[in-house]
DRENDO-1510 file (C-alpha; in Angstrom, 1 decimal, always signed):
<recs>
REC; n; res; u; v; w
REC; 1; MET; -150.7; -82.7; -18.0 .
REC; 2; THR; -149.3; -82.4; -14.6 .
REC; 3; ASP; -146.7; -85.1; -13.8 .
REC; 4; TRP; -144.9; -86.3; -10.4 .
REC; 5; PRO; -141.9; -84.1; -9.4 .
REC; 6; ASP; -140.0; -87.1; -8.9 .
REC; 7; ARG; -140.5; -89.9; -11.5 .
REC; 8; ARG; -137.4; -91.8; -10.5 .
REC; 9; PHE; -139.5; -94.6; -8.5 .
REC; 10; LEU; -142.3; -95.0; -11.5 .
REC; 11; ASP; -139.3; -94.9; -14.3 .
REC; 12; LEU; -137.8; -98.2; -11.9 .
REC; 13; VAL; -140.5; -100.1; -11.6 .
REC; 14; GLY; -142.7; -99.0; -14.5 .
REC; 15; ALA; -146.0; -98.3; -12.5 .
REC; 16; GLU; -148.8; -95.7; -13.3 .
REC; 17; ALA; -149.0; -94.2; -9.9 .
REC; 18; PRO; -146.1; -94.0; -7.1 .
REC; 19; ILE; -148.0; -95.8; -4.6 .
REC; 20; ILE; -146.9; -98.9; -3.1 .
REC; 21; GLN; -149.9; -101.2; -1.3 .
REC; 22; ALA; -148.0; -102.1; +1.6 .
REC; 23; PRO; -147.9; -105.9; +2.3 .
REC; 24; MET; -149.6; -106.0; +5.6 .
REC; 25; ALA; -149.2; -109.8; +6.9 .
REC; 26; GLY; -152.3; -111.0; +8.1 .
REC; 27; ALA; -154.6; -108.0; +6.2 .
REC; 28; GLY; -153.0; -108.1; +2.7 .
REC; 29; GLY; -153.4; -110.7; +0.2 .
REC; 30; VAL; -153.8; -111.6; -3.5 .
REC; 31; ASP; -157.0; -110.0; -3.9 .
REC; 32; LEU; -155.8; -106.6; -2.2 .
REC; 33; ALA; -152.5; -107.0; -4.5 .
REC; 34; ILE; -154.7; -107.5; -7.7 .
REC; 35; ALA; -157.1; -104.5; -7.2 .
REC; 36; ALA; -154.1; -102.3; -6.2 .
REC; 37; ILE; -152.3; -103.5; -9.4 .
REC; 38; ARG; -155.2; -102.7; -11.4 .
REC; 39; GLY; -155.5; -99.4; -9.9 .
REC; 40; GLY; -152.2; -98.3; -11.2 .
REC; 41; SER; -149.6; -99.0; -8.2 .
REC; 42; VAL; -147.6; -101.6; -7.1 .
REC; 43; GLY; -149.2; -104.8; -5.6 .
REC; 44; SER; -147.7; -106.3; -2.5 .
REC; 45; LEU; -148.0; -109.9; -1.0 .
REC; 46; PRO; -146.8; -110.8; +2.5 .
REC; 47; CYS; -144.7; -113.5; +2.9 .
REC; 48; ALA; -143.5; -113.9; +6.3 .
REC; 49; LEU; -146.4; -116.2; +7.3 .
REC; 50; ILE; -146.9; -118.4; +4.4 .
REC; 51; SER; -144.6; -120.7; +2.9 .
REC; 52; ALA; -142.5; -121.2; -0.3 .
REC; 53; ASP; -145.2; -123.2; -1.9 .
REC; 54; ASP; -147.6; -120.4; -1.5 .
REC; 55; ILE; -145.6; -117.4; -2.4 .
REC; 56; VAL; -145.2; -119.4; -5.9 .
REC; 57; SER; -149.1; -120.2; -6.4 .
REC; 58; GLN; -150.0; -116.4; -4.5 .
REC; 59; SER; -147.6; -115.0; -7.1 .
REC; 60; ALA; -149.3; -116.8; -10.1 .
REC; 61; ALA; -152.8; -116.0; -8.9 .
REC; 62; VAL; -152.2; -112.3; -8.8 .
REC; 63; ARG; -150.3; -112.1; -12.4 .
REC; 64; ALA; -153.2; -114.0; -13.9 .
REC; 65; ALA; -155.4; -111.4; -13.0 .
REC; 66; ALA; -153.5; -107.9; -13.2 .
REC; 67; SER; -150.6; -106.9; -15.0 .
REC; 68; GLY; -148.3; -104.4; -13.6 .
REC; 69; PRO; -145.4; -104.4; -10.8 .
REC; 70; LEU; -145.3; -107.2; -7.8 .
REC; 71; ASN; -143.7; -106.6; -4.5 .
REC; 72; LEU; -142.8; -109.6; -2.8 .
REC; 73; ASN; -142.1; -108.8; +1.3 .
REC; 74; PHE; -140.0; -110.9; +3.6 .
REC; 75; PHE; -138.5; -110.0; +7.3 .
REC; 76; CYS; -135.0; -110.6; +7.8 .
REC; 77; HIS; -135.1; -111.0; +11.6 .
REC; 78; GLN; -132.8; -113.7; +13.0 .
REC; 79; LEU; -134.1; -116.9; +15.0 .
REC; 80; SER; -132.6; -118.0; +18.2 .
REC; 81; ASP; -132.4; -121.9; +19.3 .
REC; 82; GLN; -132.7; -120.9; +23.1 .
REC; 83; VAL; -136.3; -119.1; +23.7 .
REC; 84; ASP; -137.1; -118.6; +27.1 .
REC; 85; ASP; -141.0; -117.8; +27.2 .
REC; 86; GLY; -141.2; -118.7; +30.8 .
REC; 87; ALA; -142.0; -115.3; +32.3 .
REC; 88; TRP; -144.6; -114.6; +29.5 .
REC; 89; VAL; -146.4; -117.7; +29.8 .
REC; 90; GLU; -146.8; -116.7; +33.7 .
REC; 91; ALA; -147.7; -113.3; +32.8 .
REC; 92; LEU; -150.5; -114.9; +30.8 .
REC; 93; ALA; -151.6; -117.3; +33.0 .
REC; 94; PRO; -154.8; -115.6; +34.5 .
REC; 95; TYR; -155.9; -115.3; +30.8 .
REC; 96; TYR; -155.4; -119.1; +30.2 .
REC; 97; ASN; -157.3; -119.6; +33.3 .
REC; 98; GLU; -160.3; -117.6; +32.3 .
REC; 99; TYR; -160.5; -118.9; +29.0 .
REC; 100; GLY; -160.1; -122.4; +29.6 .
REC; 101; VAL; -157.0; -122.9; +27.6 .
REC; 102; GLY; -153.5; -124.0; +28.0 .
REC; 103; PRO; -150.2; -122.4; +27.0 .
REC; 104; PRO; -148.5; -123.4; +23.9 .
REC; 105; ALA; -147.0; -126.9; +23.5 .
REC; 106; THR; -143.9; -125.4; +21.6 .
REC; 107; THR; -142.2; -122.2; +20.6 .
REC; 108; ALA; -141.8; -122.5; +17.2 .
REC; 109; PRO; -141.9; -119.1; +15.8 .
REC; 110; LEU; -144.9; -118.3; +13.4 .
REC; 111; ARG; -143.0; -115.6; +11.2 .
REC; 112; ALA; -140.0; -117.0; +9.0 .
REC; 113; PRO; -137.2; -115.0; +8.1 .
REC; 114; PHE; -136.0; -115.1; +4.5 .
REC; 115; ASP; -134.1; -118.1; +3.9 .
REC; 116; THR; -132.9; -120.4; +0.9 .
REC; 117; GLU; -136.2; -121.7; +0.7 .
REC; 118; ARG; -137.8; -118.5; +0.3 .
REC; 119; CYS; -134.9; -117.3; -2.2 .
REC; 120; ALA; -135.4; -120.2; -4.4 .
REC; 121; ALA; -139.3; -119.1; -4.4 .
REC; 122; VAL; -138.3; -115.7; -5.7 .
REC; 123; GLU; -136.0; -117.0; -8.3 .
REC; 124; SER; -139.0; -118.8; -9.4 .
REC; 125; VAL; -141.4; -116.0; -9.4 .
REC; 126; ARG; -139.5; -113.5; -10.5 .
REC; 127; PRO; -141.2; -110.5; -9.2 .
REC; 128; GLU; -140.4; -107.0; -10.1 .
REC; 129; ILE; -139.9; -105.9; -6.7 .
REC; 130; VAL; -138.5; -107.6; -3.6 .
REC; 131; SER; -138.9; -105.8; -0.4 .
REC; 132; PHE; -137.5; -106.4; +3.1 .
REC; 133; HIS; -138.1; -105.3; +6.5 .
REC; 134; PHE; -135.8; -105.6; +9.5 .
REC; 135; GLY; -133.0; -104.9; +7.3 .
REC; 136; LEU; -131.4; -107.2; +4.3 .
REC; 137; PRO; -130.9; -111.0; +4.1 .
REC; 138; GLU; -127.0; -112.3; +4.1 .
REC; 139; LYS; -125.1; -111.3; +1.1 .
REC; 140; THR; -125.0; -114.6; -0.5 .
REC; 141; LEU; -129.1; -114.6; -0.6 .
REC; 142; LEU; -129.5; -110.7; -1.2 .
REC; 143; ASP; -126.9; -111.3; -4.6 .
REC; 144; ARG; -129.3; -114.3; -5.6 .
REC; 145; VAL; -132.2; -111.7; -5.6 .
REC; 146; LYS; -130.5; -109.3; -7.5 .
REC; 147; ALA; -129.8; -111.6; -10.2 .
REC; 148; THR; -133.2; -112.4; -10.6 .
REC; 149; GLY; -133.7; -108.7; -11.7 .
REC; 150; ALA; -135.9; -107.4; -9.1 .
REC; 151; ILE; -135.7; -104.3; -7.8 .
REC; 152; VAL; -134.4; -104.4; -3.9 .
REC; 153; LEU; -135.9; -102.1; -1.2 .
REC; 154; SER; -135.8; -102.3; +2.5 .
REC; 155; SER; -137.6; -100.2; +5.0 .
REC; 156; ALA; -135.1; -97.5; +7.1 .
REC; 157; THR; -136.5; -95.8; +10.3 .
REC; 158; THR; -133.5; -93.7; +11.0 .
REC; 159; LEU; -130.9; -91.9; +9.0 .
REC; 160; THR; -128.6; -94.5; +10.1 .
REC; 161; GLU; -130.2; -97.3; +8.8 .
REC; 162; ALA; -130.8; -95.5; +5.5 .
REC; 163; ARG; -127.0; -94.9; +5.1 .
REC; 164; TRP; -126.2; -98.6; +6.1 .
REC; 165; LEU; -129.0; -99.8; +3.4 .
REC; 166; ALA; -127.7; -97.4; +0.7 .
REC; 167; ASP; -123.9; -98.5; +1.2 .
REC; 168; ARG; -125.5; -102.1; +0.6 .
REC; 169; GLY; -126.8; -101.7; -2.8 .
REC; 170; VAL; -130.7; -101.0; -2.4 .
REC; 171; ASP; -132.5; -99.5; -5.3 .
REC; 172; ALA; -134.8; -97.2; -3.1 .
REC; 173; ILE; -135.3; -97.2; +0.6 .
REC; 174; ILE; -138.7; -96.7; +2.5 .
REC; 175; ALA; -138.7; -94.2; +5.1 .
REC; 176; GLN; -140.9; -95.4; +7.6 .
REC; 177; GLY; -141.9; -93.0; +10.6 .
REC; 178; PHE; -143.2; -93.6; +14.0 .
REC; 179; GLU; -146.7; -93.1; +12.7 .
REC; 180; ALA; -146.7; -96.0; +10.7 .
REC; 181; GLY; -148.9; -99.4; +11.6 .
REC; 182; GLY; -147.8; -102.8; +11.9 .
REC; 183; HIS; -144.1; -103.6; +12.7 .
REC; 184; SER; -141.3; -100.9; +12.8 .
REC; 185; GLY; -138.6; -101.8; +10.6 .
REC; 186; HIS; -136.1; -101.0; +13.0 .
REC; 187; PHE; -132.9; -103.2; +12.8 .
REC; 188; LEU; -130.0; -101.0; +14.3 .
REC; 189; PRO; -129.3; -100.2; +17.8 .
REC; 190; ALA; -131.1; -97.0; +18.7 .
REC; 191; PRO; -131.8; -95.5; +22.3 .
REC; 192; PRO; -135.5; -96.2; +23.5 .
REC; 193; GLY; -137.6; -92.8; +23.0 .
REC; 194; THR; -135.5; -91.7; +19.9 .
REC; 195; GLU; -137.9; -93.0; +17.5 .
REC; 196; VAL; -138.7; -90.4; +14.5 .
REC; 197; GLY; -141.6; -89.2; +12.8 .
REC; 198; LEU; -142.0; -89.5; +8.7 .
REC; 199; PHE; -141.9; -85.7; +8.1 .
REC; 200; ALA; -138.9; -85.4; +10.2 .
REC; 201; LEU; -137.1; -88.3; +9.2 .
REC; 202; LEU; -138.1; -88.0; +5.3 .
REC; 203; PRO; -136.1; -85.1; +4.0 .
REC; 204; GLN; -133.3; -86.1; +6.2 .
REC; 205; ILE; -133.0; -89.3; +4.3 .
REC; 206; VAL; -133.7; -88.0; +1.3 .
REC; 207; ASP; -130.6; -85.3; +1.4 .
REC; 208; ALA; -128.2; -88.6; +2.6 .
REC; 209; VAL; -128.8; -90.9; -0.1 .
REC; 210; ASP; -128.8; -90.9; -3.7 .
REC; 211; VAL; -131.5; -93.7; -4.1 .
REC; 212; PRO; -135.4; -93.0; -4.5 .
REC; 213; VAL; -136.8; -92.6; -1.2 .
REC; 214; ILE; -140.3; -93.9; -0.4 .
REC; 215; ALA; -142.2; -92.4; +2.6 .
REC; 216; ALA; -144.6; -94.5; +4.9 .
REC; 217; GLY; -146.3; -93.7; +8.0 .
REC; 218; GLY; -149.4; -91.4; +8.7 .
REC; 219; ILE; -150.1; -91.2; +5.1 .
REC; 220; ALA; -153.7; -91.8; +4.3 .
REC; 221; ASP; -155.0; -89.3; +1.8 .
REC; 222; ALA; -154.0; -87.2; -1.2 .
REC; 223; ARG; -152.8; -84.4; +1.4 .
REC; 224; GLY; -150.3; -86.8; +3.0 .
REC; 225; ILE; -149.3; -87.8; -0.4 .
REC; 226; ALA; -148.6; -84.5; -1.9 .
REC; 227; ALA; -146.7; -83.3; +1.5 .
REC; 228; ALA; -144.6; -86.2; +0.9 .
REC; 229; PHE; -143.5; -85.3; -2.5 .
REC; 230; MET; -142.8; -81.9; -1.1 .
REC; 231; LEU; -140.5; -83.5; +0.9 .
REC; 232; GLY; -138.3; -85.1; -1.4 .
REC; 233; ALA; -140.2; -88.5; -1.8 .
REC; 234; SER; -140.1; -90.3; -5.3 .
REC; 235; ALA; -143.1; -92.6; -4.2 .
REC; 236; VAL; -145.4; -93.4; -0.9 .
REC; 237; GLN; -146.2; -96.7; +0.8 .
REC; 238; LEU; -149.9; -97.1; +2.0 .
REC; 239; GLY; -150.9; -99.8; +4.4 .
REC; 240; THR; -153.7; -98.1; +6.9 .
REC; 241; ALA; -155.6; -96.3; +4.2 .
REC; 242; TYR; -156.3; -100.0; +2.5 .
REC; 243; LEU; -157.5; -101.7; +5.8 .
REC; 244; GLN; -160.9; -100.9; +5.6 .
REC; 245; SER; -161.3; -101.8; +1.6 .
REC; 246; PRO; -163.5; -104.9; +1.1 .
REC; 247; GLU; -160.4; -106.8; -0.5 .
REC; 248; SER; -158.1; -106.5; +2.6 .
REC; 249; LEU; -158.4; -109.5; +5.1 .
REC; 250; VAL; -159.1; -107.8; +8.4 .
REC; 251; SER; -161.8; -108.9; +10.6 .
REC; 252; ASP; -165.1; -107.4; +10.3 .
REC; 253; THR; -165.0; -106.3; +14.0 .
REC; 254; HIS; -161.2; -104.9; +13.3 .
REC; 255; ARG; -162.7; -103.0; +10.0 .
REC; 256; ALA; -165.5; -101.5; +12.6 .
REC; 257; LEU; -163.2; -100.3; +15.0 .
REC; 258; LEU; -161.3; -98.4; +12.2 .
REC; 259; GLN; -164.1; -96.7; +11.1 .
REC; 260; SER; -165.2; -95.6; +14.8 .
REC; 261; GLU; -163.5; -93.1; +17.1 .
REC; 262; ASP; -161.5; -96.0; +18.8 .
REC; 263; ALA; -159.0; -95.5; +15.9 .
REC; 264; GLU; -157.7; -92.3; +17.1 .
REC; 265; VAL; -155.9; -93.8; +19.7 .
REC; 266; THR; -152.9; -96.4; +18.7 .
REC; 267; ARG; -150.3; -97.8; +21.0 .
REC; 268; PHE; -146.7; -98.8; +20.3 .
REC; 269; THR; -146.5; -102.5; +21.9 .
REC; 270; ASN; -144.5; -105.6; +21.9 .
REC; 271; LEU; -147.0; -107.7; +23.3 .
REC; 272; ILE; -148.4; -109.6; +20.0 .
REC; 273; SER; -145.0; -110.7; +18.7 .
REC; 274; GLY; -142.4; -109.5; +20.8 .
REC; 275; GLY; -141.3; -106.8; +18.3 .
REC; 276; LEU; -142.6; -103.1; +18.4 .
REC; 277; ALA; -145.6; -102.8; +16.4 .
REC; 278; ARG; -148.1; -100.0; +16.3 .
REC; 279; GLY; -152.0; -100.8; +16.5 .
REC; 280; LEU; -155.4; -100.5; +18.4 .
REC; 281; PRO; -155.3; -101.6; +22.0 .
REC; 282; ASN; -156.9; -104.4; +22.9 .
REC; 283; ARG; -157.6; -105.7; +26.4 .
REC; 284; LEU; -154.3; -107.4; +26.4 .
REC; 285; VAL; -152.3; -104.0; +26.1 .
REC; 286; GLU; -154.5; -102.3; +28.6 .
REC; 287; GLU; -154.1; -104.5; +31.2 .
REC; 288; LEU; -150.4; -105.4; +30.6 .
REC; 289; GLY; -149.2; -102.2; +29.5 .
REC; 290; PRO; -148.2; -102.0; +26.0 .
REC; 291; VAL; -144.7; -102.8; +26.2 .
REC; 292; ASN; -143.6; -105.4; +28.7 .
REC; 293; SER; -140.3; -107.2; +29.4 .
REC; 294; ALA; -142.0; -110.8; +30.1 .
REC; 295; ALA; -142.8; -110.9; +26.5 .
REC; 296; PRO; -140.0; -112.6; +24.6 .
REC; 297; PRO; -138.1; -111.4; +21.4 .
REC; 298; PHE; -139.7; -111.0; +17.9 .
REC; 299; PRO; -141.4; -113.6; +16.6 .
REC; 300; TYR; -141.7; -115.7; +19.7 .
REC; 301; ALA; -144.1; -114.0; +21.8 .
REC; 302; SER; -147.0; -114.7; +19.5 .
REC; 303; ASN; -147.1; -118.1; +19.9 .
REC; 304; ALA; -148.4; -118.0; +23.6 .
REC; 305; LEU; -151.2; -115.9; +22.4 .
REC; 306; VAL; -152.6; -118.4; +19.5 .
REC; 307; GLU; -155.3; -120.3; +21.7 .
REC; 308; LEU; -156.2; -117.2; +23.6 .
REC; 309; ARG; -157.0; -115.3; +20.5 .
REC; 310; LYS; -158.7; -118.2; +18.9 .
REC; 311; ARG; -161.1; -118.6; +21.9 .
REC; 312; ALA; -161.7; -114.9; +22.6 .
REC; 313; GLU; -162.3; -114.3; +18.8 .
REC; 314; ALA; -165.1; -117.2; +18.7 .
REC; 315; MET; -166.6; -115.2; +21.6 .
REC; 316; GLY; -166.6; -112.1; +19.3 .
REC; 317; ARG; -163.9; -110.3; +21.2 .
REC; 318; THR; -160.9; -108.8; +20.7 .
REC; 319; ASP; -158.9; -109.4; +23.8 .
REC; 320; PHE; -155.8; -110.8; +22.1 .
REC; 321; SER; -156.5; -109.7; +18.2 .
REC; 322; THR; -154.0; -108.3; +15.9 .
REC; 323; LEU; -155.4; -104.9; +15.6 .
REC; 324; TRP; -152.8; -102.9; +13.1 .
REC; 325; SER; -153.6; -99.6; +12.4 .
REC; 326; GLY; -151.3; -96.7; +11.6 .
REC; 327; GLN; -152.1; -93.0; +13.0 .
REC; 328; SER; -153.8; -92.1; +10.0 .
REC; 329; ALA; -157.1; -94.4; +10.5 .
REC; 330; ARG; -159.5; -91.2; +11.0 .
REC; 331; LEU; -158.4; -90.0; +7.6 .
REC; 332; VAL; -159.2; -92.8; +5.5 .
REC; 333; THR; -162.3; -93.2; +2.8 .
REC; 334; PRO; -163.3; -96.3; +2.8 .
REC; 335; MET; -163.8; -97.7; -0.7 .
REC; 336; ALA; -162.6; -100.3; -3.1 .
REC; 337; ALA; -158.8; -100.5; -3.4 .
REC; 338; GLU; -158.6; -100.1; -7.1 .
REC; 339; GLU; -160.8; -97.1; -6.9 .
REC; 340; LEU; -159.1; -95.5; -3.7 .
REC; 341; THR; -155.7; -95.9; -5.5 .
REC; 342; ARG; -156.6; -93.8; -8.5 .
REC; 343; SER; -158.6; -91.6; -6.3 .
REC; 344; LEU; -155.7; -91.0; -4.1 .
REC; 345; ALA; -153.4; -90.7; -7.2 .
REC; 346; ALA; -155.7; -88.2; -8.9 .
REC; 347; GLN; -156.3; -86.1; -5.9 .
REC; 348; ALA; -152.6; -85.8; -5.0 .
REC; 349; LEU; -151.5; -84.8; -8.7 .
REC; 350; ALA; -154.3; -81.9; -8.5 .
REC; 351; LEU; -152.9; -80.5; -4.9 .
REC; 352; LEU; -149.0; -80.9; -6.4 .
REC; 353; ALA; -150.4; -78.6; -9.6 .
REC; 354; LYS; -151.9; -75.6; -7.6 .
REC; 355; ASP; -149.6; -72.5; -7.4 .
REC; 356; PRO; -148.8; -72.2; -3.9 .
REC; 357; VAL; -149.9; -68.8; -3.9 .
REC; 358; ASP; -153.4; -69.6; -5.1 .
REC; 359; ALA; -153.8; -72.8; -3.0 .
</recs>
């Protein structure tokens, strides 16, 4: 029987297939994590938008329904006591007038960073894996996570970030290419326009660090998985590939767009949250431009859009909707997440087993 070329990640976490179902806040949840685990991969729960109590209850629901490695994912962004969203509210004023809603009454962030309360939830749940986006939490919290026995992962978008993570003792690094949907995990300074695609980034990180490397970004079929392993990956993280599965939480409109020619074009934008993230363009992105300096920093820009999004979606419109997608959406075969996981793993193994001369 053909085995995976690099088993380090599998041996580390105990999964059947070297696939992580990406967390995807707003699109992933209990049902998707259960299905992914049942398919032999790592199931993930996005925790940036839920409370510590919900982290515990959702983890319990997953474990009651599936046996396999569970990943809890957290953001490590910094919050500010002084956020001025005046320019952003002014830029959105024509839309407030059009839709008959007002600006937000508060600038309280919708996405919470990893903190002592969430760390306590990790200590209660004791997941097999804890992954971070935007770097790592402070050392005291990180040490508490490691003390639970959890495998620690974090995303790197550059070689510098990968070395930084390796120096701080992560167990594996997610190499996140520019093609990936959702928020870029970028956390160290880099000049604009220097973003790197996965298949240039991946082998360089593999050569630079000693820990297993997980490939993320632009992979949605077996060919991408096999190619990632040929470039030294120990596993892959798939997000867009799961968005069309019935277990994902995306809206029917978002799902239909992913299955249409509209999914051939994605944009990197800061308008949705203040942080750069890739998705299908909506009216806001098209009219204000994908990157606009009026938007306050992550995660504060999203507050001003809440009422606009609700009103537009009630009218069946996606003018302000979150439509995250990677560049690979048109490669996706819609199917149930468990079936998709097993199918992709089997097809990728078959491709890796082929004699290059005969391929």
